[in-house]
N, C-alpha and C positions, 0 to 999 in steps of 0.2 A: 660202339655199335658195330656189329659185324658188317663187313662190306659185301653185299650181295645184290643181285640185279632185281630189285623190287620195283613194282609199278603202282601199287596201291598208294593213294594219297596219305593214308595213315602210316604206312611203313616208311614212305619218303619223309614224312614229318619227323619220325623217330630217328632219322639219320642226322638231324640237325640238333644243335644244342637247345635245351629247354628255354622257353622265354622267361620262365620264373620257376623258383623252387621254394616250397614252404615246408618247414619242419613241423611234424605232427606227432600226436600221441596216437598210435595205431590201435590202441585197445578200446577206445570209447567212441561211439557215434550214436546218433539218434535221428529219426525222421518220422513225419506223420505219414499215415498210409491210407487215409480216406478224405473225402471232401469235407466232412464234418469236423475234421481235426480232433476227434474224440478218442483216438487211439494212436499210440506212439510205438514205433519199432526202434528198440533200444539195443545197443550192442556193447555189453560189458565184456569181460575177459572170456573169449572162447565160444560164445554162443549168442543167439538173438532172442530177445524177449519182446512179446507184444503186451503192452501195458495200457491201462485205461487212464482217465484224467485224474483219478485218485492215487495212481501209482500201483494199482493192483495188477498182478501178473495174470494176463488172459491165457497165454500159453507160451511155451518155448518153441522157437523156430530154428530149423537148420538152414533152410534156403527158401526163398520166395520170389515171386514175380507178379507184377500188376499190369493190367491193361483195362482201361475204361472202368467198369465197376467190378471186375473180377480180380481176386487175389488168390493165387495158387501157391500152396505151401507144400514142401516135401520134407520127409524125415531123412536122417543120416544112416539109420540102421539098415542092414541087409534086408532086401525085399521092401525097400523104402515105400512108405505109404504117401499118397498124394491127396491133399484136400483142397477143394475149391470153395472160396467164400464170396459172398455178395456184399460189396462194400456199402451198398445202399440199404441193406437189411438192418433191422434194429436189434440184431443178436449176432453172436459170434459162433454160430453153429454151421458146419460145412453144408453146402447145398449139393455137393458131389464128393464122393470118396473113391479112390482107386487104390487097390492093394495088389500084391503079387498074385498072379504073374502079369496082370495088366499094367501096373506101374513099372515093374521090372521083375526079373527073375529073383528067386529067393536068395541067391548067392551074389546078387549085384546090389549096388548102391547108386542113388542119384546124387551126383556130385554138385551139379548146377542145373538150374532150369530157368529159362527166360522166354517171355513173349518176344516175337519178332516185331518189327517197327509198325506193322499194321494190324497186329493181333490175330493174324490168320493162322499162324503156326507157333509152336514152341521149339526152341533150341534146347537140347538136353545133353549134358555131359554125364556119362555113366562110368562107374568104376567097378572093377572086379579084382579079386585077389587080396593080398595082405601086404603090409609094409615089409620090405621096401620093393616088393614086386607087384605094384598095382598096374592094372591094364586099363587105359582110358579110351573111350571113343565117343563120337558125336552123332546125335540123331535129330532129325526133324520129326515133330509129332503134331497130330491134330489135337488142339486143346479141348475139344468137346468130348473125346472118348479115349485119348492117349494112344490112338493108333499110330504106329511108326510109319512115317511117309518115306523116309530115306535114312540110311546109315552110312557113315563114312567107311571106306575101305582102309583108311590110313590109321595106324595105331598112333595115338597121341603120346605114347611113351609111358614110362613107369614112374613119373613124377608123383610126389605125395599129394599135391594139391593142384587143382585147375580152377580158373575163373572164367566167366563168360560175360561179354558185353554185347548188348543189342546195338546195331548200327543202322543207319538209313538204308533204304532199298532192300530191306529184309535180309541184310547180312549180319554175321556174328563175328566177334573177335574173341578168341580164347587166349589165355595166358597160362604158362606153366611156371610154377613157383620156383623150383630149384634149377631147372634147365634155363630159366630166363628167356623164354621163347614165346613169340606171338604167332598165332595161326588164324588166318582169315578164311571164313566159310561164306560161300555165296548163297543166294536165295533158295537154291535147290539142295543145300546142305553139303555141297562139294567143297573140298579143301582147295583154295585158290593159290594162296601164297603163305610162306613162313618167313620169319626173320628173327634174329637173335638180338638180345638187348645187351647193355653195358655189362661186361663180365666183372667189373669192379663192384657191382651190386651183389649182395649176398642172396636176397630173395625178391622176386617180382610178384607183387600182390595183384590187386584189382586195377581196372581201368574205368574211366568215365569219359563221356563226351558232353561238352558244354556248348550249347547253342550252335552246334555244328562247326564251331570255330577253333575249339581247343580239344586235344586229346590229353587227358590227365592220367598219369601213371602213378600208382601208389606203390612205394617201396618199403621194405623192411630191412634195416641195417644197410644203408642209412634209412631212418624213418622220415620219409619225405614224400611230398606230392610234387611231381614234375609236370609242368604245363608245356605242351607242344602246339605251336601254331599250325593249323591246317591250311 
C-alpha cells in the first residue's frame, strides 16, 4: 500500500493487512433483485443477465442500482440509455426511460451508476473517448429526472474501467482498475481523498461494505476477495 497521509477510516483500513483472503472465480456471480425473489441477476462471462425463475432471460444489463422499490439500469453504448423499473410491479417494463442527451451526451457512456445511502441522489461515473485514452469523471444526479447536481473538476484518469461503491453518509468510493487507486467522494460529490493499492496486484476490481465492519476488495490476478477490518 502506498504510504500517504490519509484520514478516511476506509483508507486507513487498507493500510493494514487484510483480516482474511478468499480465492474466487471472478467470472460467475448471482443475486436476487426484488423482495419476491422471482428474478435473479446473474453474471456469466462479461455481462449481466436478468433471468426469471424458469431461467428465461428477461434482459441483458450493463450496470444497475437499487433503492427501496426502484431498480435503475443503464446501457454501455455511447449515449447510454437509462431505464427505471418498479420492483413491486408484476411486469418488467420500465416506468421511466431516459435517453441522450438527458442520460448523457451521444459521445459519452455511463460507466457506473449507484444510489447513495439514503436514495436521495445517484452517483454516476461517465466515460468519454476510446481505449486507451478514456476520460472519466464523477457526477451527482437527481434520480427522478437525471438532472446533474454537481460534477467533479478532477479527471479520474484514462483507466479502462472504474467501479463505484455506495458508502454511509451519502459518500461514494470509486476504484480504478489498472491504476489500482481508490477515490473517496463526499455527499456533495467533491473528491475528498485518494490512495493507491498494492502494486503487486495486477487489477483492482470492485469493492463491498459488509455490515459497516468490513471493506471487501475484489482483485483479479490474483483472483481474491480481501477483507479489511474497519
